[in-house]
C-alpha positions in Angstrom: 72.1 103.7 83.7 75.9 101.3 83.1 75.0 100.1 86.8 71.4 99.0 85.9 72.7 97.5 82.5 75.8 95.4 84.9 72.6 94.1 86.8 70.8 92.5 84.4 74.0 91.0 82.9 74.8 89.2 86.3 73.5 87.9 87.1 74.6 87.0 82.6 80.9 81.1 77.4 84.6 76.7 76.3 83.7 78.1 73.7 81.1 77.6 71.0 80.3 80.9 69.1 77.0 82.2 67.9 77.5 84.9 65.7 75.3 84.0 63.3 71.6 84.3 63.6 70.5 80.9 62.3 71.8 79.8 65.9 70.1 82.1 68.1 67.9 79.1 68.7 70.9 77.3 69.9 72.4 79.5 71.8 69.1 80.3 73.8 68.5 76.4 74.1 71.9 76.0 75.8 71.5 79.4 78.0 68.6 78.3 79.7 69.1 77.9 83.6 71.0 79.6 86.4 74.0 81.6 86.1 76.2 83.2 88.8 78.4 86.1 88.1 80.0 88.6 89.4 81.7 92.6 88.2 83.6 95.2 89.3 83.4 98.7 88.2 85.0 101.9 89.8 82.9 102.7 93.1 80.8 99.6 92.3 80.8 95.8 93.2 77.9 93.6 92.1 77.4 89.6 93.2 74.1 88.0 91.9 72.1 85.2 90.0 70.2 85.3 87.2 67.9 82.5 85.8 67.1 82.3 82.3 64.0 80.7 82.1 62.4 78.9 79.1 59.3 80.8 78.9 61.5 84.0 77.9 61.3 85.4 81.5 64.6 86.1 83.7 65.2 86.7 87.0 67.9 89.0 88.9 69.0 88.5 92.4 72.2 90.8 93.3 74.1 92.4 96.1 75.2 96.0 94.4 77.5 97.5 96.9 78.3 101.3 96.1 81.3 103.1 97.7 80.5 104.6 100.9 76.6 102.8 100.6 75.6 99.6 102.6 74.8 96.7 100.4 71.9 96.6 98.7 70.0 93.8 97.2 68.4 94.4 93.9 66.4 92.2 92.3 64.5 92.3 88.6 62.8 90.1 86.3 61.9 90.2 82.6 61.8 88.9 79.6 64.6 88.3 77.5 65.5 86.4 73.8 68.4 85.7 71.7 68.2 87.9 68.9 70.9 88.3 66.1 73.8 86.9 68.3 72.6 89.0 71.0 70.7 88.3 74.6 68.4 91.0 74.6 66.5 91.9 78.0 64.2 94.0 78.6 63.2 95.1 82.6 59.5 94.7 84.1 59.9 94.5 87.4 62.8 96.1 89.9 62.8 97.1 93.4 64.8 99.5 92.7 63.9 102.0 89.8 66.8 104.2 90.2 69.1 101.4 89.6 67.2 98.9 87.0 64.3 100.9 85.4 61.7 99.1 84.0 62.0 99.1 80.6 65.3 99.2 80.3 67.1 97.1 77.6 70.2 95.7 77.4 71.9 94.1 74.5 74.7 91.6 75.2 76.6 89.9 72.4 77.2 86.3 73.1 80.5 85.0 72.5 80.0 81.6 73.6 78.0 78.9 75.6 79.5 75.6 77.0 77.4 73.6 79.7 78.8 76.0 82.1 80.3 79.1 81.0 78.5 82.0 79.3 80.3 84.5 77.6 78.9 87.7 77.0 80.1 91.7 75.9 78.1 94.3 76.9 77.2 97.6 75.3 79.6 99.2 76.7 82.1 96.4 75.3 83.0 94.9 78.9 83.5 91.3 79.2 80.7 89.3 81.3 81.7 85.8 82.4 78.5 83.5 83.6 79.1 80.3 85.7 76.2 77.9 85.6 75.1 76.9 88.9 
């Protein structure tokens, strides 16, 4: 499940904070676009892109490398929004139910967003850095 959260946050700021709910619309607008990110956790490496679309949908394409296994391309899509300073994503379709099941919801805290960087904190507390493509 942690890998699934990691996967959709990939693909997923210096430094304007969006801690207040009133700033959600501004944060959402700034986040629209294509973001590239990498993650490393014990036994798992992930590199991919996340496209956050204006219509509230997202697409993720990532290469997942797990210890002892061949690299795997995983693609997901679904809906996203900004709510109370969090980026909320819900997976609606996936190429790998085991890694990123349909219906999975993630809530990553938005730390900052700029024209080039998106900084988040995952539900597990890990920092997430995304670079605009």
